[in-house]
C-alpha positions in Angstrom: 19.4 41.3 -16.2 16.3 39.5 -17.5 12.9 40.5 -16.1 11.3 38.0 -13.7 8.7 35.8 -15.4 5.4 35.4 -13.6 5.0 31.6 -13.5 1.3 31.3 -13.5 -0.4 28.1 -14.6 -2.0 27.6 -18.0 -5.7 27.0 -17.4 -6.2 26.5 -21.2 -4.4 23.2 -21.3 -7.1 20.6 -22.1 -7.4 17.0 -20.8 -5.6 14.4 -22.8 -6.5 10.7 -22.9 -3.1 9.3 -23.8 0.6 10.2 -23.8 0.7 9.6 -27.6 -1.9 12.3 -28.0 0.2 14.7 -25.9 3.3 14.0 -28.1 1.5 14.2 -31.4 -0.4 17.4 -30.6 2.7 19.0 -29.0 4.7 18.2 -32.1 2.1 19.8 -34.3 2.1 22.9 -32.2 5.9 23.1 -31.6 7.0 22.3 -35.2 10.4 23.7 -35.9 10.8 25.3 -32.5 13.7 24.1 -30.4 12.7 21.4 -28.0 15.8 19.9 -26.5 19.5 20.8 -26.0 22.0 18.2 -24.8 25.6 16.9 -25.0 26.2 14.0 -27.4 28.6 11.2 -26.7 31.5 13.4 -27.8 30.5 16.1 -25.3 29.4 18.4 -28.1 26.2 20.4 -27.6 23.3 19.4 -29.9 19.7 20.5 -30.2 16.5 19.1 -31.6 13.3 20.8 -32.7 9.9 19.2 -32.0 9.7 17.9 -35.6 13.2 16.5 -35.4 12.4 14.6 -32.1 9.3 13.3 -33.8 11.3 12.0 -36.7 13.6 10.1 -34.4 10.7 8.7 -32.4 9.2 7.4 -35.7 12.6 5.9 -36.7 13.3 4.1 -33.4 9.7 3.1 -33.0 9.5 1.6 -36.4 12.8 -0.3 -35.8 11.2 -1.7 -32.6 8.2 -2.7 -34.5 10.3 -4.5 -37.2 11.7 -6.7 -34.4 8.1 -7.7 -33.4 7.7 -5.3 -30.5 4.1 -4.3 -30.7 0.7 -4.5 -28.8 2.0 -3.9 -25.3 5.4 -5.5 -25.5 7.5 -4.5 -22.5 10.6 -2.5 -23.3 13.0 -1.7 -20.4 15.7 1.0 -20.3 18.9 0.8 -18.2 20.9 3.8 -19.0 21.9 7.2 -17.6 20.1 10.4 -18.8 20.6 11.1 -22.5 18.6 12.2 -25.5 18.5 8.7 -26.8 17.0 7.6 -23.4 14.1 10.0 -24.1 13.7 8.8 -27.7 13.5 5.2 -26.7 10.9 6.0 -24.0 8.7 8.1 -26.3 9.0 5.5 -29.2 7.9 2.8 -26.8 4.8 4.7 -25.8 3.9 6.0 -29.2 4.2 2.5 -30.7 1.6 1.1 -28.2 4.2 -0.7 -26.0 4.9 -0.6 -22.3 7.9 1.2 -20.9 9.8 -0.2 -18.0 12.2 2.5 -16.8 14.8 1.0 -14.5 16.8 2.5 -11.7 20.3 1.8 -13.0 21.8 2.3 -9.6 20.2 -0.7 -8.1 22.1 -3.9 -7.7 22.4 -6.5 -10.5 20.2 -9.0 -8.6 17.5 -6.4 -8.0 17.4 -5.3 -11.6 17.4 -9.0 -12.8 14.6 -9.8 -10.5 12.4 -6.9 -11.7 13.1 -7.8 -15.4 12.1 -11.4 -14.9 9.0 -10.7 -12.8 7.6 -8.2 -15.4 8.3 -10.6 -18.3 10.4 -8.0 -20.1 10.6 -8.5 -23.9 13.4 -6.0 -24.8 16.0 -3.9 -23.1 17.7 -0.7 -24.1 21.1 -0.1 -22.4 24.2 2.0 -22.6 27.9 1.2 -22.6 28.3 1.8 -18.9 26.1 -1.3 -18.2 27.6 -3.8 -20.6 28.9 -6.1 -17.9 25.5 -6.0 -16.2 23.8 -6.9 -19.5 26.2 -9.8 -20.1 25.0 -11.3 -16.8 21.4 -10.9 -17.9 22.1 -12.7 -21.2 23.7 -15.6 -19.4 20.7 -16.0 -17.1 18.4 -18.8 -18.5 15.4 -17.3 -16.6 15.7 -13.9 -18.3 12.8 -13.5 -20.7 14.4 -10.7 -22.8 14.5 -11.4 -26.5 16.1 -8.2 -27.8 18.9 -6.1 -26.5 19.4 -2.6 -28.0 22.7 -0.7 -27.3 22.3 3.1 -27.2 25.6 3.4 -29.1 24.0 1.7 -32.1 20.9 4.0 -32.1 22.1 5.8 -35.3 22.0 2.5 -37.2 18.7 1.6 -35.7 17.3 5.0 -36.8 18.6 4.5 -40.3 16.9 1.2 -40.6 13.7 2.6 -39.1 13.7 5.6 -41.4 14.0 3.3 -44.5 11.0 1.3 -43.4 9.0 4.3 -42.3 9.7 6.3 -45.5 8.7 3.2 -47.6 5.3 3.3 -46.0 5.6 1.3 -42.8 3.7 3.7 -40.6 2.5 1.4 -37.8 4.0 3.6 -35.1 1.9 6.6 -36.3 -1.2 4.7 -37.1 -1.5 2.2 -34.1 -4.3 3.0 -31.7 -3.4 3.8 -28.1 -6.2 3.8 -25.6 -6.6 5.7 -22.4 -6.8 2.5 -20.3 -3.7 0.9 -22.0 -0.8 0.3 -19.7 1.9 2.9 -20.4 4.6 2.1 -17.8 5.6 -0.3 -15.1 7.7 1.5 -12.5 9.3 -0.5 -9.8 9.4 1.0 -6.3 12.7 1.1 -4.4 12.0 -2.0 -2.4 13.9 -0.7 0.7 11.5 -2.4 3.0 10.9 -5.7 1.1 10.5 -6.9 -2.5 10.0 -4.0 -4.9 6.5 -3.6 -6.5 5.8 -2.8 -10.1 3.5 0.2 -10.2 1.2 0.0 -13.2 0.4 3.4 -14.7 -2.0 3.8 -17.6 -1.8 6.3 -20.4 -4.6 8.3 -18.8 -3.0 8.1 -15.3 0.1 9.9 -16.6 -1.6 12.1 -19.2 -4.1 13.5 -16.8 -1.5 14.2 -14.2 0.8 16.0 -16.6 -2.0 18.2 -18.0 -3.2 19.0 -14.5 0.3 19.9 -13.3 0.9 22.4 -16.2 -2.6 23.9 -15.6 -1.5 24.6 -12.0 2.0 25.9 -12.7 3.8 26.9 -15.9 7.2 28.1 -16.9 9.7 28.8 -19.7 12.8 27.1 -20.8 14.4 24.9 -18.1 17.2 22.6 -17.3 16.6 18.9 -16.3 18.8 16.8 -14.1 16.3 14.4 -12.4 16.8 10.7 -13.3 14.6 10.0 -16.3 13.5 6.7 -14.9 11.6 8.6 -12.1 8.0 9.8 -12.7 8.9 13.2 -11.3 11.0 13.8 -14.4 8.1 12.9 -16.7 5.6 15.4 -15.3 8.2 18.2 -14.9 10.1 17.8 -18.1 9.4 15.0 -20.6 5.7 15.8 -21.2 5.7 19.4 -19.9 7.8 20.2 -22.9 5.1 19.0 -25.3 2.3 20.6 -23.3 4.0 24.0 -22.9 6.0 24.0 -26.1 9.1 25.1 -24.3 12.6 23.8 -24.6 14.9 22.2 -22.0 18.5 21.4 -21.6 19.3 17.9 -20.4 22.1 18.0 -17.7 24.6 15.3 -17.6 24.4 15.0 -13.8 23.7 17.0 -10.6 27.4 17.8 -10.4 27.1 20.2 -13.4 24.1 22.1 -12.2 26.0 25.3 -11.4 27.7 25.5 -14.8 24.5 24.5 -16.6 22.6 27.3 -14.9 25.2 29.8 -16.1 25.4 28.5 -19.7 21.7 27.7 -20.4 20.2 30.6 -18.4 16.9 28.7 -17.5 13.9 30.4 -16.1 12.9 27.4 -14.0 13.8 23.9 -13.0 12.4 21.0 -10.9 14.5 19.4 -8.2 14.6 17.7 -4.8 15.2 19.7 -1.5 18.9 18.9 -1.4 19.4 20.9 -4.6 17.6 23.9 -3.2 19.5 23.6 0.1 22.9 23.3 -1.8 22.3 26.4 -3.9 21.1 28.5 -0.8 24.0 27.3 1.4 26.5 28.1 -1.4 25.2 31.6 -1.7 25.9 32.3 2.0 29.2 30.4 2.0 30.4 32.5 -0.9 29.3 35.7 0.9 31.3 34.7 4.0 34.4 33.6 2.1 34.5 36.9 0.1 33.8 39.1 3.1 30.4 40.2 1.9 28.2 38.5 4.5 27.3 41.8 6.2 26.6 43.5 2.9 24.2 40.6 2.0 22.5 40.8 5.4 22.1 44.6 4.9 20.6 44.0 1.5 18.1 41.6 3.0 16.9 44.2 5.6 16.4 46.8 2.9 14.7 44.4 0.5 12.3 43.1 3.2 11.5 46.7 4.3 10.6 47.6 0.7 8.5 44.5 0.2 6.4 45.6 3.2 5.7 48.8 1.3 4.8 46.8 -1.8 8.0 47.6 -3.6 9.8 44.6 -5.0 13.5 45.3 -5.8 14.8 41.8 -4.8 16.3 40.9 -8.2 18.0 44.2 -8.5 19.4 44.3 -5.0 20.6 40.7 -5.4 21.5 40.9 -9.0 24.9 39.3 -8.5 23.3 36.2 -7.0 20.8 36.0 -9.8 23.5 36.4 -12.4 25.5 33.6 -10.9 22.4 31.4 -11.4 22.2 32.4 -15.1 20.3 35.7 -14.8 16.8 34.3 -15.5 16.1 31.8 -12.8 12.8 32.8 -11.2 11.1 29.5 -10.1 12.1 26.2 -8.6 9.5 23.4 -8.2 10.5 21.2 -5.4 9.3 17.7 -4.5 10.5 14.3 -3.3 10.9 15.1 0.4 10.2 17.7 3.0 11.8 21.1 2.4 12.8 23.2 5.4 10.9 26.5 5.1 14.2 28.3 5.9 15.3 27.5 2.3 12.0 28.1 0.7 11.7 31.6 2.3 15.5 32.2 1.9 15.4 31.7 -1.9 12.3 33.9 -2.1 14.2 36.7 -0.3 16.6 36.7 -3.3 13.7 36.8 -5.8 13.4 33.2 -6.7 10.1 31.5 -6.0 10.2 28.0 -4.6 7.0 25.9 -4.9 7.0 22.7 -2.8 4.7 19.8 -3.7 3.9 16.2 -2.8 3.5 13.1 -4.8 4.4 9.4 -5.1 5.0 7.0 -8.0 1.5 5.4 -7.4 0.0 8.8 -8.3 1.8 9.4 -11.6 3.3 11.1 -9.4 2.0 14.6 -8.5 -0.8 15.0 -5.9 -0.5 18.5 -4.5 1.6 21.6 -5.1 2.0 25.2 -4.1 1.5 27.7 -7.0 1.6 31.5 -7.5 -2.1 32.0 -6.7 -2.3 29.3 -3.9 0.8 29.3 -1.7 1.5 28.7 2.0 5.0 28.4 3.4 5.8 25.1 5.0 3.0 23.3 3.2 3.1 21.0 0.1 0.2 22.9 -1.4 -3.3 22.0 -2.5 -4.5 19.1 -4.7 -4.2 19.2 -8.5 -7.5 19.2 -10.3 -7.0 15.5 -11.4 -7.4 14.2 -7.8 -8.6 14.8 -4.3 -7.2 14.1 -0.9 -8.5 13.4 2.6 -7.0 12.5 6.0 -8.1 9.1 7.2 -8.8 8.6 10.9 -7.2 12.0 12.1 -6.1 12.3 15.7 -6.8 15.3 17.9 -4.4 17.4 15.9 -5.9 16.5 12.6 -3.0 14.2 11.7 -3.7 10.9 10.0 -2.9 8.9 6.9 -3.2 10.7 3.6 -5.7 9.2 1.1 -5.8 10.0 -2.6 -8.3 9.3 -5.4 -8.4 10.5 -8.9 -7.5 9.9 -12.5 -3.8 9.9 -11.7 -4.0 7.0 -9.2 -2.3 3.8 -10.4 -4.1 0.7 -11.9 -2.4 -1.4 -9.3 0.8 -3.4 -8.7 1.9 -5.7 -11.5 1.0 -9.4 -10.9 0.4 -8.6 -7.2 -3.3 -8.6 -6.5 -2.7 -8.9 -2.7 -0.5 -5.8 -2.5 -2.9 -4.0 -4.8 -5.9 -4.8 -2.5 -3.9 -3.8 0.5 -3.1 -0.4 -1.0 -6.7 0.7 -1.5 -9.6 1.5 0.8 -12.4 1.4 -1.7 -11.6 4.1 -4.3 -9.0 5.7 -2.1 -5.3 4.9 -2.3 -3.7 4.6 1.1 -0.4 6.5 0.6 1.3 5.4 3.9 2.2 9.1 4.5 0.9 11.1 7.4 -0.2 14.7 7.3 -2.9 17.2 8.1 -5.1 19.6 6.0 -5.6 23.1 7.3 -8.7 25.2 7.1 -7.6 26.6 3.6 -7.1 23.1 2.1 -3.3 23.1 2.3 -1.6 19.8 3.0 1.2 19.7 5.6 3.4 16.6 5.7 4.2 14.9 9.0 6.0 11.8 7.9 5.8 8.2 6.7 3.4 5.9 8.5 5.9 3.1 8.3 8.6 5.2 9.9 6.5 6.1 12.9 8.2 5.5 16.2 5.9 3.7 18.6 7.1 4.1 22.2 6.2 1.7 25.0 4.3 4.5 26.8 1.8 4.4 23.9 3.0 7.7 22.3 3.8 7.9 18.6 6.6 10.1 17.3 7.2 11.1 13.7 11.0 11.0 13.0 10.6 13.4 10.1 9.0 16.0 12.3 11.9 15.9 14.7 14.4 15.9 11.8 12.8 19.1 10.4 12.7 20.8 13.8 16.3 19.9 14.5 17.5 21.3 11.2 15.5 24.5 11.7 16.7 25.1 15.3 20.4 24.2 15.0 21.9 25.9 12.0 25.1 23.8 11.8 23.2 20.5 11.4 23.9 19.5 7.8 22.1 16.1 7.7 20.0 14.3 10.3 18.3 11.0 10.7 16.1 10.2 13.7 15.1 6.6 14.6 14.2 4.4 17.5 16.6 2.0 19.1 15.3 0.0 22.1 12.6 2.5 22.9 15.1 5.3 22.8 15.0 8.1 20.3 18.3 8.5 18.5 19.4 11.5 16.4 22.3 10.7 14.1 23.9 13.9 12.7 26.3 15.2 10.1 27.6 18.6 11.3 28.8 21.4 9.1 32.2 21.7 10.7 33.7 23.5 7.8 31.7 26.7 8.5 31.2 25.9 12.2 34.4 24.5 13.6 33.1 24.5 17.1 30.0 22.5 16.2 31.0 19.4 18.2 31.6 21.4 21.3 28.2 23.1 21.0 26.0 20.2 20.0 25.4 18.7 23.4 24.2 21.9 24.9 22.1 22.7 21.8 20.4 19.3 21.9 19.6 19.9 25.6 18.0 23.2 24.7 16.1 21.5 21.9 14.8 18.8 24.3 13.5 21.5 26.6 11.4 22.9 23.7 9.5 19.7 22.9 7.2 17.4 24.6 9.0 15.0 27.0 8.2 11.9 24.9 9.7 13.6 21.8 13.1 14.3 23.4 16.3 13.0 21.9 17.8 10.4 24.2 21.1 9.8 22.4 23.1 11.6 19.7 25.5 10.1 17.2 27.9 12.3 15.2 28.8 11.0 11.7 32.0 11.7 10.0 30.6 11.4 6.4 27.3 11.9 4.5 24.4 9.5 4.8 23.9 7.1 1.9 21.2 8.4 -0.4 18.7 7.2 -3.0 18.9 8.1 -6.6 16.5 11.0 -5.9 19.0 12.3 -3.2 16.9 11.3 -0.2 18.6 9.8 2.8 18.2 6.0 3.0 16.4 5.2 6.2 18.7 2.3 7.0 21.0 3.9 9.6 23.3 0.9 9.8 24.7 1.7 6.4 27.7 4.0 6.0 30.6 4.8 8.4 29.8 6.3 11.8 32.2 8.3 14.0 32.6 7.1 17.6 31.4 10.5 18.9 28.2 9.6 20.8 26.6 10.9 23.9 23.4 10.4 25.9 20.9 13.0 27.1 
C-alpha cells in the first residue's frame, strides 16, 4: 500500500499576472512529463505530456486566429468534459480571446439567451448537442459567426499546425494583459435572469496561484464539469502550477472504477461525492457482515491516535485499496459538508478539506488546509483576498463580504447589477456566516433563502438542514423552506438500510423540535419518494415544487 502523502501547500508558487503566463511557464517546467490521461471518442485511454498539450493549443489557437478570432473575440463551449474541451478553452485564452463556458444542461432557451446577450462570436460544440446548435443557426438574432464541431478538431489541428509551422505564431506572440477579460461565466439564474460574471486574467491567475500555495497534491482524477470555475482552480490550472498529471473522468458515475484504475492521491469534489463514498463504505460493511469489525477497528485506531500513533491506513487498508490505494486527500466545496462525513473519512486516513467560494470570486475564497484546519468550518481566507462579516447580529452572524484580486470585474453589460453587488471595494456575497476567534469562517446559509417569520425571527434553512441530517441518521436528503409562515421539512429517507424509517420519523422530528428554539421547530414534514432535482454541481435545486412528492405528510 502506498504511503500517505502530506498534502501541504507550496509557498514557493509565485504570483502570475495572466493565465497565458501560467500555461507557458507550466509547459516549460513540465516538458515531456505526463499531464493528462483521458478516454478518446473510441473509449481508448490516451495521454498527453505538457509539450504535447501545448502543441495542440497552438494548433487549435492558430486555426481560431485564421478564422478572424482575435483581440477579445468571444468563444463559447457547449460540450461535455473531454480533452478537446480543455484544448479549446486553453487555446481561447492563450490567443487573447474570451472564453464563455456554457452549462450544457441548461435549457435551449437559456443557452440561446446567454449567447445572444454576450454577443458570442464562435461556438465549440460536440455531437450530443447538434440539434441544439441547429436551432441556434436558425435563429436570426444569434450573433455567432463560426461553429466548430469537436469531432472535426483533428482537421482543425492539422490546418493550424500547417500555419503555425509556416511561421504564423500569433497565438504565441500576442500580448495578454492582467486586466484583459478572460472569461464570461453565466450564473445559474434560478432566481431570475442569469448574469454574466466577468473574470479577468489576473482574477483567475491570482486565485489559482493562491489556492496551490495553500494546499497542494499529487496526481488526481477530475470529474467536475469543466464549465464551472471550481474545476479551473482545482484541475485545469493546478496542473500547470504543480506540474502534476490528472485523469479526466467521463462522469461522476465512473468515479469508483476510476479511483481503482488511476490510483489518485487526491481529487476535488462536492459534498455529495464525499457522502456517497462514506455511505458506500458502511453499506458494504453491513452487507458483508463486517460492520462490527469496522467499528472495532475504529475504536482501536482512535485510541492509538490519542497516543500519537497513526495506524489508520494500515487498519483500514482494505478500504484504502478499494479507493485505489493512494487516496489521501479530498478538497470539498460547492455546499456545506456535514462534519460527520469530514471526520468519518479522516477516521479512515483520508483528509477532507472543506472550502468556500463563488463564481464571482474566481471562485475560491477560503479553505481548510493541513496547517490551518477546524472541523465544521470552511477554513480561512486565501492570501489573494480578505473577508469580513457585515452587520453581524448578537451571535456574530451576518453577510459575508469579500475583497481581493480574485473578485470579479463585474456583470457583463449589467451596470445596475454590478453596482448592487458591491459595497465600496467589498463584494456582497449574499451568503451568511460568522468568523470565530481564530479567523475560521463558518457558513450559516444564503441570505436570499432566509426564512423571515411573522414574529420577526429569521431562520436559516441550511442550518436546520444540517442539524436534521446530523441528528437523524436515516435522512438521505433534506430541504427546509417556508410555506405560509410555517417551516416545512421535505425529506428523502434511506429506507433501504432503515426499513422502519417512516415509522420512526414522526417521533424523531418531535425529539428534534424539542432540541431547538421554538421558532426554529419543524411545523410540517413531507416524505419524498425520489431524489430532489439537482444542479450540475450536484446541489439540490431550491425549488421544492419540482419533482414528484409522495403523499406521506404530517404536521407537528
